N, C-alpha and C positions, 0 to 999 in steps of 0.2 A: 560775110553773105549768109551761108550756112550757119556758121555759129549764131550771128543774129535768128535767123530762123528757130534754129532747135530750141537754144536758151527763150524765144517769144512762147514756143508749142509748152516748153518746161512749167514758164512760170504760167501759163494759161492751164496747165492743169493742174499745177497747187492753187492758182484759183476756184477751180472747182473742185478739190479734194473734200472740204467742207459740206458739201452737197450727197457726197458717199459714202454710201452706207458702210463700204470697208475701203481704208486707203491703207498702203504699205510701203516704205523704202526698201530697200534691195540692191545689191552687190551682184555683176554679174560676168564675172572674169568669163571668156569663152577664147576657143580657138576654131580657126578655119582655115582650113586647106583646099587646095582645088589641083584636080590635074586634068589632062585633056588626053583620052587614051594611055599611051606610056608614061607620058610625058608631064612632070610634076611642076605644076606652075608657081607655088610658094605658096605662103598663108598669112596669118592675121592674129593676133591677139588681141582682142576686145579688151581693156578696162573699164566695164562700163557702171554710173551709178545710176540708178533708176527708181521709178515708181509707179506703181500700180494701183489701181482703184476700181470699182465695182458700185452700180447699183441697182438693186432689180434687173434686168435681163442682158444690162451692157457694162461690158468691161474695157477698162483700158491702161495703156503703159506709155512710156515715154523713159527712155534712156540715153546715157550717152556718155562718153567720154575720150581719153586718148587710145588711140589704136595704135599697136607697132605695125607696119606693113613689111613683110620679110619676102619680096619675089624672087624669085629663081635666079639667078644669074644677076641679080642688081642688086645695090646699095638697100642696104635696110631703113625706112624713113618711121617717123612718128607723127600722125596725123591723128587728126579729130572723125570722129564716129560718133553718130545717132540713130535711136531707132522709135519709130513712133506706131501703137499700134489698137488694136482693138478688136472687141468681139461682140456680137448678139445674141442671145438664143433664143432661136426663131423658134424651137417647141423643146418641147421635154428633151428629146434625143438629137437632135438638130441645132449646130450652132454654124455662123459664118466670121469668118473672120479678117482681118485684112492687117499689113503692116507695109508701110513704106520707110528706106535704109537711105542712108548718105555716108559717102567717106570725103573727106576734104584731099586733097594733093595738087597737083600741074592740073587736071582736071578734075572737076566736082561725079564722082558714079555714086549712081541712085539706082536703088533696087526697086522692086515693090512684090508684093504677094498678095494673095486673095483667094481663100478657099472655104471647103464646106467640112465639116466633121459631122458623123454621123456616130451615135455611141449606142452601142447594144446593151 
């Protein structure tokens, strides 16, 4: 289900690519680790292939690929992870951005991010 969703979003981004003033493919290997207090919970290494573009005040990206999950005290697993995000330049110094992310597994893990960036 999530794989179809991520691939559907990626296909949509590819369909919109010709409308972009700038569009690029990229590779984004990334390590994420987590701890709570003094306890190390584990980490994940993502091997993402992505696509980003922009047009005027708007920018977006779609990326995904295998994720090597390494929970502390449990067996390692290979799952699928993906992200979809973008930003809007609200003024010369202010942009608003957001991201949705997901990782498959026994249960689907979903995350979100929403923020404001002020440049000096």
